[in-house]
N, C-alpha and C positions, 0 to 999 in steps of 0.2 A: 407520276414523276414529271416534272416540267422539262420542256425542251432544253432550256439553258443548263439544267442539272446534268442531263445526259451528255451534252457536249463538253461540259467542264470535266466530267469524270473520264471521258475518253481522252481528252487532252492531257489530263493529269497522269494517266497511265502511259500513254504513248510518248509523251515528252518530246514531240517533234514540232518545232515552231513553223515548219513549212505547211502544216495543216491549219488553215484559217477556220474560223467559226462557220462560214458558209459551206466549206468543204466537209466539215464534220457533221453539219446539219444534213447535208445530202446523204451521208453514210447512215445517219440515224433513220432517215426516211426510207432509205433502201432496206434497212433492217426491218422496219415495220412491214414493208412490202413482202420481204422474204418470209416473215412469220405468217402473214396472212395467206401466202401461197401454200405453206406447209400444213397449216392447221385451220380447221373450219371454226372461225371465231363467231360465236353467236351474235355479238353486237354488230357484226357486219352483214347480217342477213337483211335483205331488202326486197322490194317488189316494185314493179312498174307495169304499165299497160303499153302495148305497142299495137298499132293497126297494120294489118296485112295490106300489101299492095295488090291491085287487081291484075297486074300484068307481070310483075317481077316476082320470083320465088324467094325473095329475101327482104329483110328490113334491118335497119341499123339497130344495134343493141343500145340500151340506155347510156347516155353520156352526160347526164345532168350533174352539175357540181355537187359533190356530196352523195351522189347516188349513181355512180358510174359502174357499169358491169365490170367485174374483175377478169378481163381478157387474159388468158394464159394460165389461170388457175384451173386445175383439174376439177371437173364436176362443179364448176361455179354455178351453172344453171341446174337447179334441183327439182323444179316443178313448173309445169306449164298447163294452163287451162284455157279453153276457148269460151269466151263469153257467149258467142252466138249459138254454140252447140251445148254449152253448159256442162262440159265434160273435160276430164284431164286428157292431155295429148302426150304421145310418146316422145321421149327424148332419145335420139340415136347418138351415142357417144362418139362413134367413129365416122369421120367424113367419108372415108373409103366405102364403108358399108352403106352409108346414105346414098352415095352415087351408084353403088351396085343395085340398089333397089330402084333408084330414080336416075338413070344415066343421062337423061336429057333434061331433067328438071322441068318437065313440061306437063306434069299431071295437073288436071283441073278438078275442082270440087272442094269439099270440106278439108280443112287442115287435119291430117292424121299424124304426121311425123314432123319433128323439128330437129335441127342440128346446128350447133354453134361452129362457125368457122371465122377465125380472126375476129373482127368487130361486127360481124353480121349474123343474124339469125335466119337460116334457111328453113323453108317449110314446103311440104307437099301434102295435098294438092294446093293449088292457088284458087281461092274462092273468087267467084265472079262478083260478089258483093263483099266489100271489106269486112273482115272479122277483127275483133279485138282479142288479143291474147294477153292473159295475165301471166307475167313472168315472176318467178320467185328465184332469187339468186344471191350470191355473195358479191357485195360491192367492193370496190377498191377502197382502202383506208384513205381518209383525208390526210394530206401531208401537213406536217408541222411547219409553221412559218414564224410565228411570234415566239418570244422567249417563254411566255407562259403557256403555250400550247402543250397538250399532252398526247401521248401515242393513242391513236384511234383504235379501239377494239381490243387492246391488250390489257388484261387484268393488272391492277396497280402493283401488286406484290411481286410480279414477275418482269416488270418493265426494265429494271436495272439489269438483271441477269441476262435478259434477251438482247437488249439494245446496246448496252455498254460493251458487252462481250462481242457482239457482232461488229460494232464500230472498231474495236481494237483488232479483231481478226482481219477486217478489211484493210486497216492501215498497215498492219505488220506484213500482210501479204504483198504489199507494194514496196515496203522499205527494207524488209529483212533480206539481207544478202550475205550469206555465209559461204566461204570458199568450199567448205565441206559439203554443201548442199543441204545442211540442216536448217530448219526453220522452227525453232522451239517455241517462240512466242506466237507465231501464226498457228501452229498446231495446238498450243495451249488454249488460245481463245476460241478457236474453232470448236474444240471439244467442249468447252464451257457453254458455248452458244447452243450446241445440239443437246447438251444435258438440260439446259433451260427449256428447250422445245419439248423434251420428254416430260419435264415437270408440268408444262402447260397442258399437254395432252392428258396427263393424269388428273390434273385439276379440273379440266372440263368434263372428263368422263366420257362415256360412250356417246358418240354423236347421235343426233336424231336420226331415226330410220328414214331412208329416202326411198322413193319408188325406184324399182330396178330399171336400168336403162334397157330400152328395147333393142335387141340385137337380132340380126337376120341370119338364118342358117342357109347352107347351100340349097337345101330343099325348097326354100322360098323362090328360087330362081328357075326351078325345073318346070 
């Protein structure tokens, strides 16, 4: 579904001239981001190499256009391997648990554990010689700009139900003002959007198995 078609359909339903095409485009792109955050879209799987620092316990996550790490998506990082050691490394999902294990972030030696925080990848230990880590992750979808652009990563047959309903929901949540407190159109299009999300999950089926995140028990600190 083309960018212009999505915008035209949102505008046709909402019928509010205060929403310009650039404003509706922004909502459509927000919708793509929302879907990508809620669902593991196979077409958004990506990979990149990062080199560890020899003095700092962190390195920036990939931010290359079209291959930017999806910061804020739960479990966006799903596999890490050390090229120097030739083995998989542990992903610690919780920043607090990472700090409990490494409170000073000053361990040296081979990389054993990694943890994502904001737009940085933290690791412990810190190798004296830079190591290269292979990261496998979900990237951010590329935003639509031109009228002929299509939603990145979303199956064709579900693009309308997802993005038009999201755009209408977002618009009505801003403009619907009933003295009774009811928001029927907002509620209707929100429900339709999440129904489409459920259809998307059913269409994609069971996601690929991931390595379990490494978590630390209290016993580890005794």
